[in-house]
C-alpha positions, 0 to 999 in steps of 0.5 A: 692529681695524675702525675706523669708517667715518667714521675710515677716510674721515677725511684726515690734515692737509695739512702745508705744501709743503718745498723741498730747498735745499742741506741743510736743507729750507725752507718754499716761499716766493717766494724758494725759488726763486731762492736754490736758483739763486743757491747753485748759482752762477747768475746773473740779469739784470733783464727790461725789462718789464713792471715796469722800463719805464724800463730798456728804453732801455738793454736794447734800446738798438737799439729805436726804435719806439713801442708798438703801443699808443702807436701807436694812441693817437696815431695817426689814431684815437686821442686827439689826433685823434678828436673824438668821444669816447664818455663813461662814466657811471653808470646813474641818476645825476644828471649822466647827462643832462649827459653825453649832451647834445651827442652827436647822434643815434646816439651812446649813452652807455656803461653801467657796471654793477658785477657782482651779488654775492649769494653767496660763491663755493663752492669745493666746486664748484671743479675746481682750488682755489687755492693759498692755499686749501690752505695753500700759499705758491706761488713767484712768480718774475714778481714779481721781473722777472728772467730767468736769465742764458744762456750767451754762446757765444764767437762772440758775445762783444762786441769792445772798442771804442776811443773817443777824445776829440778831443785824443787825451789821453783814450780808453777801450777797453771793450766797449759792449753785452753778449751780448744787445745791452744797454748794457754796464756803464759804458759811458754814463758813460765815453762821456758823459765823453768827449763833455763840451764842451771846457775842461770838467775831467774828473770823477771815475769812476764818475759819481755815482748821482744827478745833482748839484743844481748842475747845470742843463738835464738835466745829470748834472754841471756841463757833463756830459750822459749820452749818449743810450743808443741813440747808444751803440748808434749807435757799436757799429754803427759799430765792428762796420762798421769793426773793430779801428779807433779812434773819435774823438769831435770833438764831443758835448754842446753846453750852448749848442747851442739847438735841436740834437741836441747840447744834448740829448745825442743826437748826436756828431760823430767819425770813424774811423781809416783810414776815408773819411767818405764810407764812415762817412756811407753806413753812418750812412744804413743806419741807421733814425731816425739822422740823418747829416750830411756835411761835405767840408770838415771832418774829422768825420760828424755822426750823431744819433738821432732819434725813432721814424718819422724814418726816415733824414735825410741832408744835405751841409753845404759850409761851412769850419770856424768858418763858417756852415752851407751846404746842398746838395742834392747831392754827387758820390758822396754825395747825388744826389736834389735836395732843398729843404734847411734847417737847421731841417729837420736839427737838427743 
C-alpha cells in the first residue's frame, strides 16, 4: 500500500521525555534529578550563592573581603564619594527639564527607550527551539542552590578541638569546621555558650532556632550572644597552629563593654595550654583583618575579628589585672616600631 505524500511526511506527536528513576519511569521534572541522586545515597551541601547570601559568613568564615561591586560602590568613585550623578529620565516627560537642570554644560541626561515590539517572535526561524515550546519540563538544578557533596579525603578531615571555659567546669571537643572549611554544625552554639559572661546559667543545648523575645541588644538568649562566625575560624586557625592543645576562653561576650568588640561578639580573651602567650600573639598577628592584644601581666591574649580592610592591628597593654589599660609603643620580642597608641584605636 502506497501512502499519500502528505501522510508520509507527517510526524507522530512528540511524547514528553521520561526519566528512569530506580524502576518505574517518571516524567522529567525539576526535582527528578535530585530524587535520583538521593535514592542512590548521594549527599548535598547548600550553596552560598546566588540565593543564600546570608550564609556566606558561615560557609566561608575565613573570607573577610567585600565583593568587587561593593568595593567599587563604596570606593573613590562610588555613590558615596562621587558627587556628579547622571540622572535618568524618560524622553518626552514633563519633568525632563527639571532633571537636566544644574548638571552643567557637557552633562546630558541618560535617555531610556523601550524596545519596539511590532510583531511576535517567529519560532519557525529559530535554529534551536526552547524546551517549553516542545512540551518538555527541563530540570533546573540551579534553582535548588545545592551542590553534590564531594568525598572528603582522610588527610583533609578536620581534627577535633578542645575548647574550655575559664573555670574548667565546662568544655567541648569537636571539629570547628568541616572538610570544605565551613563552620561545623553546633560549633557556633557551643562556643557561644562557653563564651557567655560569668555568673550566667548554662542554657539548654541545642540553642533555640529563633532568638528569645526577652533578649536585648542582639542577644540570642538573655546574656548569651552568638559569636561572629569568623571568630570561630580564627580559633580553628589557632588550633591548627598549635595542635593537640586545649584552648581556654577567659572572656568572651560582655554586655556592658561599650564600644568594644567583646560587646559585639567578635572578640575572645584566650590562652593555649603549653604555649607561650608571645608565640600565640605572633601567630595571631599573621591573620588578616584580626586584632591582637598582648598583655604581659595577664594570662591571656586578646583576639578579635574586624571588617574588611583593617589588615593587622596589634598592641601591648602592660596594666595589672583590674587596673585601667596602659599601652606602650614597644615591647622586647613583641613590638619594636614606636607608634602613638590609644585605646580608641584598638576597640578591644
